[in-house]
N, C-alpha and C positions, 0 to 999 in steps of 0.2 A: 552237653551239660545243661541242666535247667537254668534258665535265665531268671533268677530270683532277685528282685530289686533289693538293694541294700538301703533300708529305710529305718528310721528311728522307732516307728511304732512296734517293730519286732522286739525292741528292748523291753517295752512295757509288758508285752505278752509273755516274754521269757521270765522276767522278774516275778510276775504274778503267778505264773504256772509252776516254776521250779523253786522259787525262793519266797513264797508268800509270807513267811514268818520272820524273814530278815528285816532289819530295822533301819529307818531313817530317824536319826536323833537330832533334833532341831532346837537350838538355843534361840529363843525369840525375845528374850529380855534378860535383865541383869540376874533375876532369880527364877527365870522360867525356862524349863526344858521340856519340850514335847516329843513324844515318841509315836511313830507310826510304822506299822508293818508295811512291807511292799504291797500287800493286798489292799490295805487301807489307802496307801499313797496312790495306787493305780486307780482306785475308784474316785478319789479326789481329783486326780488328773483328768479323768474323763468328764467329771462334772465341770471342771474349768473349761475344757474344750466346748462343751455345750453352752456354758454361760457366755463365753466370748463370741461364739457363733451367733447367739441371740442378740449380741450387741453389734453385729454386723461383720464379724471376722469371716473372711472367706479366703480361698486360695490366693496367695500373693500379698495379703494384707500384712502390713508391718505392725507388730505389737512390741512396744518398748517396755523394758523393766528398769526400775530405778530402785535398787534394793540390795540388801546385804545377803549373806549366805544363809538361807533357811529353807524349810520344806516347801513354802509357797513358791519360792524362786525355782526350786527343783521341779515342782509341778508345772510351772510355766515352761521350763526347759523342754518338756515333752508335749504339753497340751497344745502349744501353739504350732510347732513345726509338723507334728504328726497329722494335722488337718490339711497341711499344704500351705499354711501361713508362715510368716518369717518372724523369728524372735530377735529383737534388737536389744542387746544388753548394754545399757548406758552406764558409762563410767561416772559414778557419783562424785568423783574427786576432780573432774574437769572444771574449768572456769565456767561461769554462767554463759559467757559468750560462746564457748565451744559447745556447751550442752544445747543451747538454742540452735546452733548451726547444725549439729548432727541429727537432732530430732526433725528439723525441717528438711535436711538433705535426705534423710532416710524416708521421709513422709510417713512417720508413725501416725496411726489413727487411734490406737488405744494405748494408754500408759498404765502399767501396773506399778504402783508406787508405795513404798514403805511409808507408814503414817508419819514418821518423824521427818521425812523429806518432802512431804506434800506442801508445807508452807513455802519451801524453796522453789518448787515447780509452779506453785500458784502465782508467784510473782512473775514468772516467765510466760504464763499462759497467754497474755495478749500478743506475744511474739511468736507463738506456736501456730503455724499456718494450717496444719492438717489434723491435729488431734481433736477427736470427737468425744472421747470418753476417758475419764480418770477412774481407776479402780484402786481403792485404798486397801493395802495389805496390812492387817492388824489382827491381834488375838481377839479383839472384840468387834462388834458389828456397828457400834455407834460411829457416825461420820463426823469429821471435824466441821466446824462452822466455816462456810465459804459462800462466796457470791457466784462461784462457777456452777454452770449447769452440767448435768450428766456426770455426777460424781457418785460412785457406787461403793458399797462394802463388798470386799472380796468374799468374806465368809457368808454374807447374805446371798450373794449370787450363787455360791456353791450349794447352799441349803435349798435353793429353789430349783436347781438344775438336776437333770437325770444323771445317774452314774453309768448309763449305757451310751456308748458312742462307737460306731463302726468306722474305725479309721480306714481310709482307702488303702487296700493292699496292692493296688496297681500304680501307686504314685511313682513317678519317674525318679530314680535314685539321684539324678542330677538336679532335682528341684531344690531351690534355695531353702535352707532351714534356719540359719542364724546369720546375724550381722553384728560385727564389732568394729569400732573405730580405733585407730591408733591414738595414743596419747601424745600428740604432736609436740615437739619441742620448738618447731618453727612452722608457720603457716597453719592452715586449718587441718583438723584430723582427717585421716583417709579411711574410707570404709572398706571392709573386707567381707565378702559373702562366703558363708560356709554351706556346702551342699550336704544332703543326707549321706551320699556315698562317702564324701570326705570324712564326715564325723564318725561314721560306722567303721571305716578302715582305721582311723586314728584310734578308736576305742580298742580295736583288736591289738594295735601296736602297744597300747599301755598294758596289755596283759602278757606280753612277751617276757620270758624269764630274764633276758638280757636287756630289759627295759625297767619299767616300774614293777613288773611282775604282779600286777593287780589281780586278785582272785577272790573267790567266795569266802575264804577263810579270813580275809583282811577286814579291818575296821579302818576306813580311810577318813582323814579329816582334811578338807580343803580349806587351808588358810588363805591361799591366793583367792582374791575375790571372784565371784561368779560373773562379775561384769568385766573381768579382764581375761580375754582369750579363752572363754569357756571354762574358767578355773582350771586351765591346762588339761581340759578333757576329762578330769576325774569324775564329775557328776554323771556324765554320759556313760563312761566305762563302768562306774560303780553299779549303776542300774543293770547294765548288760551282764556283769559277772555275778550279780547278787551280793555285792560287797556291802557290809554295814557302813552307812555313811554318817559321819558326825559333822554337822554344819554349825559353826561357832557364832553365827548371828551378829547382831549389832554391837558396836563399841567394844569388841574384844581387846584384850591386852595379854601380856605374858602370863599373868596369874590365871586368867580364864583358860588360856590354851594349855598350860601345864596341868591345871586341875582336870580339864577334859581328857587329856592324854592318860592321866592316872586313873580317873574314875571309869572311863569308857574303854580302857585298855586299847587305845589306838595303836595300830601296827604300822601305818604309813601316813605321812603328812607332807604337805608341800607349801612352800611360800618363798618370799624373797629374803635376801641376806639380812636386811635390817630387822626383820621379824625375829630371825634366829639369834642375832646378836643380843636382842633384848630378852629373848627367852633364856638364853645361856646365862645372862647376868642374874635373872630371877632364880634360875635353877641353882646357881652357885650360892645364892643367899638363903634360899628356902627350898631345899631339895625335895623333889617328888619321886615317886617310883615310876621310872620310864622304861622298865624292863620289857614292856610289851612292844616297844618300837623296834621294828626291823629295818626301817630306813626313813631318812628325811630327804626329800627332794627339794633342791634349791635352784632358783634361776632368777632371771630378770636383770641381774647385774653380776659382776664378778664376786666370787666368794673369797674372803680373806683366808689364807692358809691357817692362820691362828684359830679361826672359827671352825674350820674343818677338823683341825687337830683336836680341839677341845671335845667335839662330839665323838670323833672316831677313837681317840686314844684314852681320854678320861672317862667318857660316858659309854664307850663301846657301842655307839650307834652309827651305822654306815651313813655317810653324808654324801649324797649323790648330786653332783652339779649337772644341770641341764642347760640346753640352749634352744631357743625358739623365738618366734615373733608373732605378732597378730596375724601376719600374712601366712603363717605356717601351721596354724590350728591348735597348739603351737609346737609340739615336740619334734625337734630335728635330731638331737643327739643327747646322750647321757653318759656320765663318766663312770660307767660300769667297769669292773675289773675282769679281765679275761684269764683263762687258765695259765697263760704264760707269765702272769704276774703273781702267782701264788707264793713265790719265794722272796718277794720284795720286802724291804725293810719298811717300817712305819713311815719314815720320811719319804721314801720312794712312793709308797701308796698315796700319801697325801699329795705329792706332786701330781699324780695321775688324777686323783679326785678333783683337783683344782682346775683341770682342763675342762673344756666344754664336751669332750667325750667322743664316743663312738657313734657314727651315724646310725639312726634307727632303720631296721630292715624295711624296705619298701621305698626308701628315699635315695636320691643320688645327690652328691655334692661335688663341687670343684672349687679350688682356690686358684684364681688366675690374676696375673699382672700383665704388663705390656709385652712380656715375652711368652705368654701362654700359661699353661698350667704349671704351678710351682712345684719344685721337687719336695719330697717328703723328708725334709731335713730339720724341721723344727725351727728354722730360722728365716727362710725366704717368705716374705709377706705378699699377700695378694687379696683381692676382694672375694668374699665367699658368695657362691651362687648355688641355688638349691632347686630341685624339681622332684615331683612325686604326686601321688594321688590325693594328698591332703594339703597341697601347697596351692595358694591362690594363683590365678592366672591373670588377674587384673584388679584394679581398685574400682569400687562401685561409683560409677558415673563421675570419674575423675581423670583429668587430662594427664596427671602425673603417672598414669599407667605406663606411658611410653618410656619414662626414665628407668623404671624398675623391672619391667618384664620384657625380655628380649630373647628371641630364638628358643622359646620354650623353657626358659630359666627365669627364676626370681633372682635378681641381683640385690643382695641384702643390704649393701652399704657397710657391711662389717668387714674389717680387715682381719685376716687370720693367717695362721701357719698350720701345716700338717706335720705331725710328728712321724718318726720312722715307723711307728706302730699303727699309723692311720688314725690317730686321734686328733680331733679338732681343737685348736687353741685360738681364741679370739685375742687380738692384740689392740684393737681400737675400732672406732667408727671412722669412715673415710674423712669426715669433717673434723675429727679430733686428733688425727695423727699429727705429730710434730716433726717438721722438716728443718733440721739444723745443719747448716753447711752442706746441703745437698744430700744428707743422710736422714733416714727415718728413725724416729724415736717413738716407742709405744708408751702412751700415757697409762694404759691399763697395766702393763708390766710394772711400771714404777709405782702405781697405786697399790697393786697387790703386794709388792715388796715392802712398802712403807707400812702396810696394815699387818705385816707379820711382826713388827716391832711391838714389844709388850706394852709400851706406853701410848701407842696410837690406837684410837678408836675408829676413825675414818680418815681417808685421804683421797683427794682428787687432784689430778695434774692437768694443767692446760698450757697451751702455747702462748707466749707473749712475744711481740716483735723485738728484733735485735738488729742493730745497724750492720754488724759484720756477718752474723750467721743466719740472718733472715728470721729465724724463730728459735726460742730457747724454752725449756720446760720450767714452769713455776708450780710448786706444790702447795696446796692448801690442806692443812692438817688439823684434825680435831683430836686433842689429847684426852686420855682418861681423866677423870676428876682428880684434883689435887696434884697433878703433875705440873711442875714449873714450866712456864712458857718463856724461855729466855734464849739468848744466843748460844749458850752452851748446849741446850737441847737441840737447836737447829744444827749445830755442827755434829752432834752425836748422830742425828738422823742422816746427815750427808755421809758421814763415815760409814754408817750402816749400809748405805746403798753402794758405796765404793767397793765393798767386798762382793757385790753381785753384778755390777754393770761396768761397762767401759766409762772412763772418766768423763767423756763428752756427753754421756747420758744424764749425769747428775744435775738436778735442778740448780739453777743459779740462786734461787731464792726459795725459802720455805716460810710460808705465812701461817700463823696459828689463828684459827677461826673457831667460832662457837658452834657453827653447824654448816653443813654443805647443802645447798638447795637441791631438792629432789623432785622428780616428776610424780605424778599421781600414783604411779606403781612402784615407787621406791628407787628408781634409777637416778644417778647423779645428773642434775640438770646443768650441764656445763655452759649452756648459753646464758643462763641467769648468773652463773659464777663469773663468767667473763664480764657481764654487765657490772658486777660488784667490783671488778678489778680494773675499771676504766683508766685509772691513773697509770697502769702498766701498759696500756694500749695507745698511749699518746704518741 
């Protein structure tokens, strides 16, 4: 067989050759939507490669992006790695301390920055050890006032650059292409390098029918940020398959997202549960035509069954839950329905959709505990480990590699069970499991159950110390507006759980809170929640 390297430049060639008139639809401002054909996008991408090369980018150079989802970010997704350089997508929601750390740790030399974020980075500039150039991404060419040297206009650089660039066809497919850092809940973020080979194979996986099924006919809207695990790979795969891409840009909200779905006839979209909870609320108040949607993909944290039911049953939109990590590029599994499930009731379908799903072809998983691999009984818990061609093998220059990568496997730190059908169900993180009287309690199961109650908007469960049982669960609950927060409601919620769990699983206390702290990507930040509950940890 021919030894053809799996490299991202082939995606540009394919899109330009076979889908030159398909569109990239980019919202760059509150009232601004720009449209580019793939032919135009490819020329701009080559111009960016030339412009950055003139600024000193060469093979192995780290180029950081600090930006929303828009066409310029999509251009950088290819313009940088296709030359042999490495694109570092910086999470704009990290703390200033973590942003400085990851830019210095990655040794970024060029930063592509949305204009609105430039003042934020300008303050950090004295602490950035390796950055040589700032490139301002904006619809206009005027530069902001600054005392920094080597600040450039993105559009001016493109205007002056050639749209001809011969990307190396003999680039080793194992060449690093991208770099993302985890949104750490403790310690410094950990870097993960993505190779051309891994990103290409991950893109193929997104096109599988028993996956996202991404194809040329789709119009895909990436709500998940492009600075978070490659926007789950959709921008890469979209170019590969000639998919129309809708990029919602800065400061989007449920109104913007629903308007884009309706006006652009979006067929597939992806984001975290908090996004879809807000979108659902807006849709219920001001309905849009969502008939074009064939699926919503949701991940990042557990999806409440009430949310899934609302989309599946009331709106008739398949709601697919997925699982992945920064370390896994990220797709590991999706809650697709197999032929054996055709006769399931709606309630049974929702139960399946709420799982993390069936492992994606090309990957292997195991759930293991002290006794070895757990039985597929839907009950026995163990740590999930994963391996495959788009799974990282180490952290970037980080001694914590030894903790997570062993014997050719990534040990995820997620506690899971396997159902009899071979579906993955996450029950907790290793650090969030509750051990009461020597028995394990899943905080995630309790949270999901609470969030099926019609009065509950969000719920998080943490362990608190107990003299007799070592630990007991405590639930923090956010109620919908205008719901009474009293002892009667607490007892109602406890009684609601009693019908679903053993008595010793029921939280000893339920606290009503205004909000639950979250990470930069919408996951419950239980470390911060525990800090807020210090009186219970005395």
